[in-house]
C-alpha positions as a printed Julia matrix, in Angstrom:
343×3 Matrix{Float64}:
  -6.44    9.49  36.17
  -3.95   11.9   37.98
  -1.66    8.93  38.67
  -1.88    7.99  35.0
  -1.17   11.5   34.07
   1.79   11.66  36.46
   3.25    8.38  35.0
   2.89    9.86  31.58
   4.88   12.88  32.51
   7.51   10.86  34.01
   7.91    8.55  30.92
   7.96   11.64  28.6
  10.62   13.39  31.0
  12.81   10.33  30.89
  12.7    10.09  27.02
  13.45   13.66  26.57
  16.42   13.54  28.87
  17.77   10.57  26.86
  17.34   12.57  23.59
  18.06   16.0   24.43
  21.69   17.19  23.17
  23.58   19.5   25.39
  23.61   23.26  24.34
  27.47   23.55  24.49
  30.12   20.84  24.22
  31.15   19.39  27.58
  34.32   20.85  29.21
  35.5    17.23  29.86
  35.05   13.94  28.07
  35.08   12.31  31.47
  31.81   10.41  32.25
  30.01   12.05  35.25
  30.1    10.6   38.7
  27.28    7.98  39.2
  25.65    9.98  41.75
  25.23   13.1   39.62
  21.61   13.16  38.26
  21.16   16.99  37.31
  20.43   17.25  33.58
  21.41   20.87  33.72
  17.91   22.16  33.4
  17.66   23.11  37.02
  14.48   20.84  37.43
  13.85   18.48  40.11
  13.84   14.56  39.62
  10.24   13.27  39.3
   8.78   11.13  42.11
   7.81    7.46  40.98
   4.08    7.09  40.42
   2.0     5.65  43.24
   1.08    1.97  42.77
  -2.45    1.37  41.77
  -3.99   -1.43  44.0
  -7.56   -1.63  42.54
  -9.14   -0.11  39.26
 -11.88   -0.47  36.84
 -12.4    -4.06  35.75
 -10.96   -5.78  38.7
 -13.13   -8.52  40.37
 -11.98   -9.65  43.82
 -13.05  -10.02  47.39
 -10.84   -6.88  48.16
 -13.16   -5.04  45.83
 -15.97   -6.16  47.99
 -14.29   -5.0   50.87
 -13.73   -1.75  49.25
 -17.35   -1.24  48.36
 -18.37   -2.11  51.97
 -15.99    0.35  53.48
 -17.12    3.1   50.97
 -20.64    2.2   52.1
 -19.61    2.83  55.78
 -18.6     6.39  54.72
 -21.78    6.98  52.7
 -20.06    6.98  49.26
 -21.42    3.61  48.0
 -25.22    2.95  48.09
 -25.36   -0.21  46.02
 -24.93   -3.88  47.36
 -21.28   -4.97  47.24
 -20.65   -7.2   44.18
 -16.79   -7.53  44.19
 -16.6    -6.08  40.64
 -15.18   -2.72  40.06
 -17.43   -0.94  37.46
 -18.65    2.58  36.79
 -20.61    2.76  40.19
 -17.34    2.01  42.23
 -15.26    4.4   40.1
 -17.7     7.17  41.03
 -17.69    6.08  44.66
 -14.01    5.88  44.98
 -13.86    9.34  43.26
 -16.35   10.87  45.66
 -14.53    9.45  48.58
 -11.0    10.88  47.34
 -12.79   14.3   46.84
 -14.1    14.41  50.4
 -10.76   13.07  51.82
  -8.68   15.73  50.01
  -6.96   13.19  47.82
  -6.03   13.08  44.21
  -9.37   12.32  42.46
  -8.37    9.47  40.08
 -11.25    6.84  40.58
  -8.54    4.34  41.19
  -7.46    3.02  44.59
  -3.85    3.97  45.02
  -1.92    3.03  48.26
  -2.59    6.44  49.91
  -6.34    5.99  49.15
  -6.52    2.47  50.58
  -4.57    3.65  53.59
  -6.8     6.6   54.28
  -9.91    4.6   53.73
  -8.83    1.75  56.09
  -7.98    4.16  58.7
 -11.21    5.94  58.41
 -13.57    2.74  58.51
 -13.8    -0.57  60.46
 -13.36   -4.08  59.08
 -16.83   -4.73  57.2
 -19.0    -7.33  58.93
 -20.33  -10.41  57.08
 -23.7    -8.66  56.6
 -21.91   -5.58  54.98
 -19.81   -7.67  52.74
 -22.96  -10.02  51.93
 -26.08   -8.15  52.82
 -29.51   -9.81  52.72
 -30.87  -10.03  49.07
 -34.59   -8.88  48.4
 -36.73  -11.61  47.2
 -40.22  -10.19  47.15
 -41.62   -6.66  47.97
 -44.56   -4.45  47.5
 -45.94   -4.49  44.09
 -44.7    -7.9   43.04
 -47.17  -10.25  41.36
 -45.96  -13.92  41.02
 -46.54  -17.37  42.06
 -43.94  -17.23  44.63
 -45.78  -14.3   46.26
 -48.79  -16.65  46.19
 -46.72  -19.51  48.0
 -45.52  -16.8   50.5
 -49.08  -15.86  51.29
 -50.02  -19.62  51.7
 -47.16  -20.16  54.01
 -47.86  -17.03  56.18
 -51.33  -18.23  56.38
 -50.06  -21.69  57.95
 -48.35  -19.58  60.6
 -51.48  -17.47  61.26
 -50.07  -14.31  59.76
 -52.33  -14.17  56.63
 -56.01  -14.28  56.91
 -57.26  -13.99  53.42
 -57.03  -16.2   50.4
 -53.57  -16.08  48.42
 -53.74  -13.89  45.43
 -50.16  -13.67  44.19
 -50.12   -9.91  44.6
 -47.89   -8.26  47.21
 -49.85   -5.27  48.53
 -50.67   -3.82  51.7
 -52.1    -6.85  53.43
 -48.96   -8.95  52.44
 -46.64   -6.11  53.7
 -48.55   -6.31  57.24
 -48.47  -10.08  57.11
 -44.67  -10.28  56.56
 -44.13   -7.49  59.21
 -46.09   -9.76  61.64
 -44.13  -12.76  60.93
 -40.84  -10.97  61.1
 -41.87   -9.59  64.56
 -42.81  -13.05  65.83
 -39.4   -14.51  64.39
 -37.21  -11.95  65.74
 -36.12  -10.68  62.28
 -35.7    -6.96  61.36
 -39.36   -5.72  60.62
 -39.25   -4.39  56.99
 -42.53   -5.96  55.61
 -40.24   -7.08  52.64
 -38.94  -10.52  52.08
 -35.26  -10.82  52.32
 -33.35  -14.1   51.94
 -33.14  -14.4   55.61
 -36.93  -13.89  56.08
 -37.79  -16.49  53.44
 -35.45  -19.0   55.07
 -37.06  -18.57  58.27
 -40.49  -18.85  56.96
 -39.62  -22.09  54.85
 -38.11  -23.73  57.86
 -41.3   -23.15  59.99
 -43.82  -24.21  57.14
 -44.46  -26.99  54.67
 -44.81  -26.75  51.07
 -48.43  -25.52  50.39
 -50.7   -27.64  48.86
 -52.97  -26.96  45.66
 -55.78  -26.14  47.76
 -54.0   -23.98  50.06
 -52.57  -22.09  47.01
 -55.83  -21.91  45.06
 -58.75  -22.22  47.53
 -62.16  -22.51  45.95
 -63.73  -19.1   45.48
 -67.3   -18.56  46.08
 -69.08  -15.81  44.02
 -72.45  -15.04  45.59
 -75.35  -14.49  43.6
 -76.48  -10.84  43.39
 -79.92   -9.35  43.09
 -80.66   -6.76  40.4
 -80.76   -3.15  41.75
 -84.58   -2.33  42.43
 -84.11    1.36  41.68
 -81.84    2.39  38.99
 -80.67    5.91  38.53
 -82.86    7.55  35.77
 -79.77    8.2   33.63
 -79.34    4.35  33.23
 -82.79    4.03  31.58
 -81.89    5.03  28.11
 -79.34    3.83  25.82
 -76.55    1.43  26.82
 -75.19    2.03  30.45
 -73.16    0.57  33.07
 -75.19    1.6   36.03
 -72.89    1.46  39.37
 -74.65    1.86  42.58
 -72.45    2.79  45.59
 -75.4     2.13  47.87
 -75.91   -1.61  46.89
 -72.47   -2.35  45.84
 -73.81   -3.38  42.42
 -73.11   -2.9   38.7
 -75.99   -3.41  36.2
 -75.65   -3.69  32.53
 -78.59   -1.95  31.12
 -79.91   -1.48  27.61
 -82.81    0.59  26.84
 -83.94    0.18  30.53
 -83.81   -3.71  30.67
 -81.2    -5.0   33.34
 -79.09   -7.54  31.23
 -76.71   -8.49  33.91
 -75.98   -7.54  37.66
 -72.53   -8.12  39.34
 -71.36   -7.09  42.85
 -68.7    -4.51  42.97
 -66.39   -2.68  45.46
 -64.98    0.83  45.29
 -61.75    2.75  46.29
 -60.75    3.47  49.83
 -61.51    6.77  51.58
 -58.22    8.26  50.54
 -58.62    7.02  46.73
 -62.41    7.3   46.16
 -64.24    6.08  43.05
 -65.57    9.33  41.35
 -69.48    9.6   41.03
 -70.9    11.03  37.77
 -71.85   10.33  34.16
 -69.11    9.13  32.01
 -68.37    6.96  29.1
 -66.19    3.99  28.41
 -63.26    5.65  26.4
 -60.91    2.53  26.16
 -61.0    -1.18  26.66
 -58.06   -3.4   27.63
 -58.48   -7.24  28.05
 -55.12   -8.09  29.7
 -54.39   -4.73  31.16
 -51.58   -4.32  33.81
 -51.5    -1.27  36.01
 -47.96    0.68  35.54
 -48.7     2.79  38.41
 -49.59    0.25  40.97
 -47.92   -2.68  39.28
 -50.89   -4.92  39.48
 -53.11   -6.94  37.0
 -56.4    -5.31  35.88
 -58.07   -7.86  33.42
 -61.03   -6.95  31.43
 -60.49   -3.18  32.13
 -63.05   -0.62  30.8
 -61.76    2.8   31.47
 -64.35    5.62  32.12
 -62.48    8.38  33.89
 -58.77    9.1   33.81
 -57.16    5.86  35.31
 -60.43    4.64  36.92
 -61.88    1.59  35.27
 -64.17   -1.35  35.71
 -62.26   -4.5   36.04
 -61.77   -8.0   37.46
 -59.95   -8.0   40.84
 -58.62  -11.46  42.12
 -58.02   -9.84  45.59
 -61.76   -8.91  45.59
 -62.5   -12.55  44.51
 -60.3   -14.01  47.18
 -60.98  -11.58  50.02
 -64.38   -9.91  49.53
 -64.87   -6.53  51.06
 -61.8    -6.87  53.41
 -59.98   -4.43  51.15
 -60.61   -1.8   48.62
 -59.39   -0.6   45.23
 -57.26    2.5   44.25
 -60.43    4.2   42.89
 -61.49    1.5   40.22
 -64.81   -0.47  40.24
 -63.49   -3.93  41.2
 -65.71   -7.02  39.9
 -65.05  -10.5   41.59
 -67.04  -12.6   39.11
 -64.56  -13.31  36.32
 -66.72  -15.21  34.14
 -69.46  -12.45  34.43
 -67.08   -9.52  33.67
 -65.61  -11.47  30.84
 -68.99  -11.8   29.22
 -69.61   -8.16  30.13
 -66.37   -7.07  28.53
 -67.41   -8.66  25.2
 -70.84   -6.76  25.24
 -69.61   -3.17  26.25
 -68.58   -0.78  23.5
 -66.56    2.21  23.7
 -68.7     5.11  24.0
 -71.31    3.28  26.29
 -72.41    5.33  29.33
 -70.88    4.86  32.87
 -73.09    6.05  35.69
 -71.69    5.85  39.12
 -73.98    7.07  41.93
 -75.25    6.71  45.52
């Protein structure tokens, strides 16, 4: 902006000089010598404005190089795109301020000269960094394919679920270590390329292996709080959930609970909200047939539990792996029904 301001002053000054009449008649009618430039005001001649090389709206490979060089100096944290937008204006301004240059947000000759002197020629990876394709919290068919391909290489022991959680992070890290790729636990395009080169397109059975839901024996001794009214009776001792009405067990499902750092709370609660197609905003994961009973804790179906059994844990919820069973239960349970969680 300072360069634009300087240009504006220069143009205004030129116009003023061309329009201003001398205060006194000239002593001679002879034209001044060509080398005389003093207008009689005693001021100095304005320096011409510096050329602007790159500015807002430009799109080119030089802009990409600019962004990569700014990243070397810690002033550009996004990935180079080659487009000079608001982020690049801010990054250039920060660099100019740090380098003691006029802060304009535009790349002038002096800014470019200072930046190139302070940086090295960007590498190909700096100009075109790897793109993230999948990472923690993603839930998609591509994640399911990723898990099936990792299983082909012996880096994923469970059944594919489509959810990118802690198990998938560890599996991706294991593959990256074996393939000599930077270990991030996240799938960038180089990791995906290496994995697809070493595996075949997963079959339907590899993507969706048959899941066996074991039969569950009803709890022999229910907590006495479950024996009156309508209650979801959840036993941590037997890993079961019993749907009980006036002391009669209507249904029993096997369940799993939260890990040590995120335990499922014990006590007497009630269902305060039901959400058939719920999706967790905190963990970015699906929670179908969710019946909330205490804060964010709920009884809900878990595909990971269905696929991998007790080789995992929830974030505090009561996981059910029998989808048909919990679908029927969801239709039976009402808001206000008791939930008893006990040992």
